[in-house]
N, C-alpha and C positions, 0 to 999 in steps of 0.2 A: 636752192641750189648751192653746193657746197663749192668753194672757191678757195684753194692751198691752204686744204684743212679745216677752214671753218664753215659755217653755215650763212649765205649771203641773207642778209635783211634787206626791206625795201620800205620805204615811207608808203602810207597807205595812199595818203594824197598825189602822191608822183605815178601813181598807176593810169593809165589810159582809162576815161569813163567807163568803157565796155568791161575791163577788166576788174576795176573800183566795183562796180556794180555787182559780178558775180562773186568777189571776195567776199562785198559786206554778207550776202547771203550764206558764204560758208563761216564766216564768223560767228553769226546767228547761229548756226549748226552747231559749231564746236562750242560756244558758252552752255546750250542746251544738254549737251550730253556732257563736257567734261568734268570731273569730281571736282575741280578746283575753281571752278567756274563760280563768281560771284556778280551781284549786281555791279559792282564796280567795273565790271568788264563790260558793261553794255555802253556801245557808241552813245547810244541816245539818251540814254543816262548822263552819261560824262558832258556832251554837250547841254544838257538843260542846266547844268552847275556853271556852264562860263557866264561870269558874269566880267566886270571893268579888270583889264589886264589878265584874262584868264582864257584857254584854250586847251586844245587837245591834241596830244599826237599819238599816231597809231602807228605800230611798225608790224611787220607782215614777212612769213618766212614761207617760200612753197620748195617740194621737192622734185625732182628731176622732171616728173609727171604731171607738173603743173599743179598738185594738189598742195593746200594750204596745211602746212605741217607745226608752224609757230604763229603765235600773235600776243601782241604786248602794246597795251593800250596806257596811255600815260597822259594825267591831268597836270596841267603845266600852270602854276600859278605863283604869285608874290610870296617869300615865306622868308626867314630870317634864321641864320645860326646865332640860337639865342645864349647869351651867359646871364644865366637865375640863380638864383639863392634863394631858397626856401620860398618859390612862386617869383620873387622879386625879380625885376626885368634890371640889370647892370649894363648892359650894353648889346647891340642887334647888328649883326651884319646882314644888311638886306641884298637876298639873292630871288632868284627864282628857280623853282623846284619842279624835276619832273617825276611826280608822284605814282607809282604802280601799286596797285592792292593785291596783295594776297602774292602772286606771283603769276610770271608769262604765262601763257598758256599753249601748252607743247604736246604734240599728238602722242600718246603712251610710248610707242614702238619707236619715236625719234629724241627723247630726253638723252641728252650729254653733255661735258662738259664744250665740245665745240658747239652746240646751237646756242649754249649761253655765251659764251666767248664771242661768236661773230654779232650776236645783240649789243653787246659791249662796246664791240668793235665801230659799229654803226653809229651807235649814240654819242662816240666822243667824238665822230667829226660833226654831229649836231648840235652837240653843247655849246653855248656860246660862255664869253667870262665869267660872269656871275650866275652861272646856272650849274647848279647840283641834281642829280637822281636820288628818290629816297625810295624804300621798300617800306610801304605802312602794312604792319600785320602779317609778316612773312612766318606762315606755319613754319617751327623749326626742323618739322619732323621731312618738308618739301626737298625735293632735288634742287631747287633754288635758293632755299638758306645754305644746304649745305655747298651749293659753289659758293656762295660770297663769304662762307666761313673758312674756306682752305685755302693756304696760303701758294698761289699761282698763279700765273701771269698776270692773271688780272690786276693783282698788287702793284706791277710795276707801271700801270697806268691811272690805276684808282687809288684813292684813299678809302678803306670799306671799314664801317666802325658802328656798333648799335648805338640806337638812339633811345635811351632809356632802358630800365630793364626789362628782363622777358615778362610775360603776362599768361595766364589762361582766359582764352575767347570761350565764353560761355554758350551753349547751345540747349534749346528743348526740343528734341526728338520726339514730335507730340504722337499720342497714341489715338486711336479712335474714339474715345471717351474721355469724359473731363472726369468722371470719378475713379478713371484708369490712372491718368495723370497725379493726383491727390493720394491716390493709394502707394504711390512711388515714391513720394515725398520721406522726409525722416518725421518721427512722430511730433517732435516739438514745433518743427515747420506747419504741418497740418493742424496742430492745435492753434498756433497764433492764426491762421490764416482764419478759419472757422471763428474764431473769437472776434475776430474784427470785422468780418462780413456780417456776424448774427448782431453786433451792436450796430454797426451802421443800417442794416434794412428793419432792424425793429424798432428804432428810433424814428417816429412819422416826422417828428417836429424838422430832422434833417431833410426831408423831401429829398433823398438821394439821387440823381439819375445820371446814368452812364449813356454815351452815344458815339458812335463812329462817324467819321467823315470822309467819305471819299469823292466826290463830285465836285467838278470845277466851280460851280456855282455857292457851293459850300466853303469854300477857302477861306474869303475875307471873313467869315463870322467863325471858323475856328481860329483861325491866324489870331485875331483879336482874341478870343479868351484864351488861348495857350500862352502870348506872349501876358495877358495879366498873371497868369501865376509863374511864369518863367521869372517876370522881374522881381519876385520876391525871393528867389532862390540864392543860396550860397554860390553856386555855378554859373551864374548870371554875375550877381555883385562881385564875387573873389575873384574868378576864372575869363569872365566875360564869354562863358558859354551859355548858349539855350537860343532861344527864339528870336529871331529880326524879324519884323513886319517890315518887309522892304521889298525893292523890285525884284532884286535877285533872287529871294525868299519866294516871291510870288508865281516867278515864272518858273522855277523846279516843281514846285507843289502843281503847278498847272499840266504840266507835261505828265508828271506822274500820274497827277488826275484823268486827263486825258487817255493816256494807254491803260487806265486801271490798274494801276500800282499803289495808288495813295490809301492808306487806310491808318486813319490818326482818330485819338480819341480823347473826349473830355469827360471828367468825370466833375459834376456839380453837386453842393449841398447847400440846400437854403439859399437855390437860384444863383449860387454863386460858383463859378468855377474854381475846384479845389485842388485839380491835376490833371497834367494832358500825357498823352503818349504819340510822338510821330513816329510814323512808319513807313514801311513802303513792302508790298505783297509782290515778289518777283520771282517767277519759274518756281513755283512751290514755295520757297520760304520767306518769311517776314523779318524783315529788317528794322531794329528796333533804333533809329536814329537818336532820336532826343526824348526823356523822361523828365519830369520835373513835379514838384507838388508844394503846397503854399505850407512852409512850414509851421504858421499859426492852426495849422490841423494835425500837425503829426502824432497828437494824442490820440486821433481816431485811425491812422495808420490808411491813410488816404492814398499813399505811395503803393503799400503793398495790393490793397485792395482793387486800385487801379489796374497792374501786372495782374492779377488774379482775373478779372474781368475779360481784358485781352484775350489771355492763354484761353478761356474759356469760348470765346467768340470766335478764335483760329479753328479750334478743335472742329467747331462747329460748321467751319469751313472746308474745312477736310484739309487744312494747309498740313506740309510734311514735316515743316522744321521751322524754329525761331531761334533768330542769330541777336544776340544782346550787342554785338560788334564788340569794338576797342575797348581793352582795359578790364580790369575785372573787382568786382568787390562782394561782400558778404552776400546781400540780396539776391545778386545773379548765380553766387554759387547755390545757395539754398532751394533757387526754385529751378537751376537746370539739371540735366540727366546725362551731358556731354560736354567736354571740353579739349580743347586742343592746345599747345603751346607755341605762342607768338612772338616774334620780336620784330622791331622798327630797326632800318639800316639807313646810315647816310652812305650812299657812294658818290665820292669828290672825286672830279679829275684833278689828277697833280698837276697844278697851273696856280700860277701866283697870280692874286695872293690869296686865293681862295682854301688852297689846301692847307699853306702857312696858319690861315686862321683857324680852319678846322683842328688842326694839329693842336693846338693852343688849348679848345675848348676841348677836346680830348684829356688834356690833363687837367684844366679847370674841373669837368663832370666828375673825371676821378677823383680829385681833391673833395668837391663838396659832398660826393655819393660818401666818402669814408667819414666826412664830418656829420652826416646824417647818421649814419651808422653809428656813432658815437652817442648821438643824442637819442636814437631812438633806444638806445642799451639802457639808457636812465630814463627814458618814459618822457625826456623832454619833447621831441618832435610832436608827438599826438597830443601835447598841450596845447603846443604853437598851432597844430591845426584846428583843432576845435575850437580856440581862441579867435581863429582868424575868420571862420565859418561863422561863428556865433556874430560878430561885428559884421562881416558882412550882409546875414539876414535883418540884423536890427537897423543897420543903416537903409 
């Protein structure tokens, strides 16, 4: 409902049980039919990820006739405004972050600046002293990104700035056959894939095996194998990313398996895990969450082979799309056939001291970016990155 020129949003948990139940059903219908919807809009998925100090806040907006026209779910979790130099943390200001993935879901005939403004008015009254908003993977072509980037009344109440560089999020729009998929890749990529698969499959001593894990009872086995590989990767040793076989992860995977969403993979050679892929199949899209391979097997291209085996499996299942999720790299680019440009955004209330620290962080990030550009120009940044990755995997 519109009040004083802005749409009024309501906290989902503030609704009566009857209205909330009806709204949850309408949210599911919106997710299934909205072109911008992702798995990160599904409340059951967000609640499954709730561990220590993590929660979910969802806001909804109704038209005068009671129809749901807006839905904005936020994953609330501990975070920090981090001052980092080449991956080394210098100082962290601890905050709680309200993260929304992609964009709020707005009925197409109700998209306007007013409906976004109404949401941010509601959020301003909900945020506490050390809390901030964060837009994760916001498509730059979306109405939401355009609203965040325009200098209008939002800037009086919030400090809005990009976090990191924009990037291309890669997808594979999966055809009906694996041969058709291969045919549309570049000649060089096809040649590399066929050679790697031929070398692996024709070497009987390797005893290569590929398996999908989808059931609740398979989770302990999958996690043990995946963590064995993950612990050897530079992502885990240098960036702290990868698989963690802990209660929170097991809870998330269990919910996904019970819902029929879990589809993760292990590639073994000589009866040892050498590569893993963790992901979820939701509403016709496969979300590739984690991937990794044993660097000792890099000469056998086990990471590439794992990707190709997974793509072939998904095509056989009739999956519509594979989403490589956030960030970009050359491997994603070579295997994908569609991309969209995205940007992460901080949206921070103009309150002391969080907005002051955020302003300092903006200046710091600009300075380090200029330094990074200078080093990249002379090839120093890439050399430092390779050295750090090599040292991390060797350790």
